[in-house]
N, C-alpha and C positions, 0 to 999 in steps of 0.2 A: 495595541499597547507593546511595546518592545520590552518594557522594563522588567515584566513578571519572567520573561524569558530569561534576562540576563541574570536576575536573582536566581534562577533554578540552575543555569549553568554554573554559577558561582560556587552553590552548593553541591553540586555534582563534583566539581572540581576539589572542593574541601573534602569529599568523602572519596578522593582519589581516583574518578572518572573525567574524562574529558568531554566538557560541554561544548558542543558546536553548536552555533546559532545559524540556521539556513533561513534567510529572508531576504527582503528586498535589499539591492544594493545600495539605497538610499541610507540604510542603517550601519554599513559597513564599518564608517569611521567610530560611530559611538561603539559598536560590538568591539571592536579591535583596540579602541582607547580604553575599554575595561580589561584588556588583556586575554580577550576569549578567542577561540577559534571562530571563524566566519566563512561560510559558504553562500555566494550569491545565489538568489532564487527568483527568476524572473527578470522582467526589464526595469532598468532604473525608473523609480517613478518619484518625482518631486512632489511634496505634499502640497505644496503651492497649486501644481497643475491639477491635482485631485479636486482641490476645492473650487476649480473653474468648471468642472464638470457641470454641465446643465443640470440645475435643481440640487445639486450637492449641498446647498446651504440652506435648503429648505426644512423648517423646523421639524415637520412631521415625516416626510419622503426622502429626505436628504441621504440618510443611511442607504435606505433602499435603492437609490437612485445609483450611488456608489457601487453597492453591491453588484447590481445588474450590468452596470457598464465597464467596470473595471476587475472586480474580483473574480465573480462566477466566470466571465469567459477566460480567464488565466488558470483555473484551477487544471484541466488538463495537462497543460503544459508543465505546471508546477509540479504535478504529481510524478510526471515522467522526471523531473529533474531530481525530486527527492528519491526517487528508487535509483537513479544513476549515482546521486552522492553516497546512499547508504550501501550500494554495491562496492563502489570505490573504497569508501573507509571501512567498510565491515564494522561497525559499532558493536560493542558488547552486550 
């Protein structure tokens, strides 16, 4: 859920910081529409596509299947991207 991150970024901005949200490009329009800075992380993933992942809608194991097929394999690349973003932006 992106909404808690948006709330935190707004609070950071209220306190004089720049809240930057780095997440899937799917959320870019929402984040920018909130007046926040956005950094793309990973490849664009349509939520509807994720729902098409075999077993994704299973009541008990759906979340696990999504994690194994989509999230966990993306962690090494996302970690590298986050380090690149942090190096480039030099956050306080």
